[in-house]
C-alpha positions in Angstrom: 95.8 117.3 20.4 93.1 116.3 22.8 90.3 117.9 24.8 91.5 117.8 28.4 88.2 119.1 29.8 84.8 120.2 28.6 81.7 121.4 30.5 80.5 124.2 32.7 82.4 125.7 35.5 81.2 127.6 38.5 83.0 129.3 41.4 82.3 129.1 45.1 81.5 132.9 45.1 78.6 132.5 42.7 76.2 129.9 41.2 77.0 131.3 37.7 78.1 128.6 35.3 80.5 129.3 32.4 81.0 127.2 29.3 84.5 125.8 29.5 86.9 123.9 27.2 90.6 123.2 27.7 92.7 121.5 25.0 96.3 120.3 25.3 98.4 120.1 22.2 101.7 118.2 21.9 103.6 117.7 18.6 106.5 115.3 18.3 109.2 114.6 15.8 108.3 111.3 14.1 111.9 109.9 14.2 112.8 110.4 17.9 109.6 111.6 19.6 111.2 114.9 20.6 108.6 117.4 21.6 108.5 120.2 19.1 105.4 122.1 20.4 103.4 121.8 23.6 100.7 124.2 24.8 97.3 124.3 26.5 94.4 126.5 25.5 91.4 127.4 27.7 88.1 129.0 27.0 85.8 130.0 29.8 87.2 130.6 33.3 90.6 132.3 33.4 92.7 130.2 35.9 95.5 132.7 35.8 98.1 130.0 35.0 100.9 131.3 32.7 101.2 127.9 31.0 97.6 127.9 29.8 96.6 130.3 27.0 93.3 131.9 28.0 91.2 132.7 24.9 88.3 134.4 26.5 84.6 133.7 27.2 81.2 134.9 26.0 78.5 136.2 28.4 76.0 134.7 25.9 77.1 131.2 27.2 77.0 132.1 30.9 74.2 130.7 33.0 72.8 131.9 36.4 72.7 128.3 37.6 71.8 124.7 36.8 68.1 125.5 36.2 68.9 128.1 33.6 71.5 125.7 32.0 68.9 123.0 31.7 66.2 125.3 30.5 68.6 126.7 27.8 70.1 123.3 26.8 70.3 124.2 23.1 72.2 127.4 24.0 74.5 125.4 26.3 75.3 123.0 23.5 76.1 126.0 21.2 78.3 127.4 24.0 80.4 124.2 24.1 80.7 124.2 20.2 81.7 127.9 20.4 84.3 127.2 23.0 85.8 124.3 21.0 86.0 126.6 17.9 87.7 129.3 20.0 90.4 127.1 21.4 91.0 125.4 18.1 91.3 128.8 16.3 93.8 130.0 19.0 95.9 126.8 18.5 95.9 127.2 14.7 96.9 130.9 15.0 99.6 130.1 17.5 101.0 127.3 15.4 101.1 129.5 12.3 103.4 132.1 14.0 
């Protein structure tokens, strides 16, 4: 598993920034490297891509722009930690099914 992206995303329609983390997970058989499990999980912006499991977002970690993001740097850090926890929990839940 690895973190494919981490940061804050905004859209062209708004200056709002959303905490965002995407992880990609791939598990292989050790003897022949056959892929047994492969999935991507995203927290933050819903890209609407079927192959990426969207796990949600929190308005607590949404910022009106770069100035607010910098002013609330401690909250921004907490938002990234929260996002990592959310995608990790979603992966663990999915794998245990």
